[in-house]
C-alpha positions in Angstrom: 4.1 -15.7 -16.3 0.9 -16.6 -17.8 -1.0 -15.0 -20.4 -4.8 -14.5 -20.0 -7.3 -12.6 -21.9 -9.8 -10.3 -20.3 -12.8 -8.4 -21.7 -13.4 -4.7 -21.0 -16.1 -2.3 -21.9 -14.9 0.4 -24.2 -14.8 3.2 -21.6 -12.9 0.9 -19.1 -10.3 -0.1 -21.7 -9.8 3.6 -22.8 -9.1 4.5 -19.2 -6.7 1.6 -18.8 -4.7 2.6 -21.8 -4.5 6.3 -20.5 -3.3 5.2 -17.1 -0.9 2.6 -18.5 0.5 5.5 -20.7 0.7 7.9 -17.7 2.7 5.2 -15.9 4.9 4.5 -18.8 3.9 0.8 -18.9 1.6 -1.6 -20.9 -2.1 -2.4 -20.0 -0.9 -6.0 -19.3 1.7 -4.8 -16.7 -0.7 -2.3 -15.2 -3.5 -5.1 -14.8 -0.7 -7.4 -13.4 0.5 -4.8 -10.9 -3.1 -4.0 -9.7 -3.9 -7.6 -9.3 -0.7 -8.3 -7.5 -1.3 -5.3 -5.0 -4.8 -6.4 -4.4 -3.5 -9.9 -3.4 -0.9 -8.5 -1.1 -3.5 -6.2 0.7 -5.7 -8.9 1.1 -3.2 -11.4 2.5 -2.1 -8.4 4.9 -5.7 -7.9 6.1 -6.1 -11.6 6.6 -2.9 -11.8 8.5 -3.8 -8.9 10.7 -7.3 -10.3 11.4 -5.8 -13.6 12.5 -3.3 -11.7 14.8 -6.1 -9.8 16.3 -8.4 -12.8 17.0 -5.4 -14.9 18.3 -5.1 -12.4 21.3 -6.0 -13.6 24.7 -9.1 -11.7 25.9 -8.9 -10.3 29.4 -12.0 -9.2 31.3 -11.9 -6.2 33.5 -11.7 -8.1 36.8 -9.4 -6.1 38.9 -11.0 -4.2 41.8 -12.0 -0.8 40.8 -11.9 -1.6 37.0 -15.0 -0.5 35.2 -16.2 0.0 31.6 -16.2 3.6 30.4 -19.4 5.3 30.2 -20.8 6.4 26.9 -20.1 10.0 27.7 -16.5 9.1 28.3 -16.2 7.1 25.2 -17.5 10.0 22.9 -16.4 12.9 25.1 -19.9 14.1 25.3 -21.4 16.1 28.2 -23.9 14.3 30.2 -27.5 15.5 29.2 -29.9 15.6 32.2 -33.6 15.0 31.7 -36.1 17.1 33.5 
């Protein structure tokens, strides 16, 4: 573990102390846990993004295939102009 020093405004520092007390932990552990969770969620997002863009794209090329209409996509009735 590394020790670092951070600066917080008074209101944020008071909030962090209250939250740490509610969770029965120290402000240091609270910040470490929050940063670790942020890192994990960022890594998970990047992995999901890589997986999505690694897919093979397939055009609608079979006979009878078509793109849905806007109304079908949004389940809206067709409005007819007069």
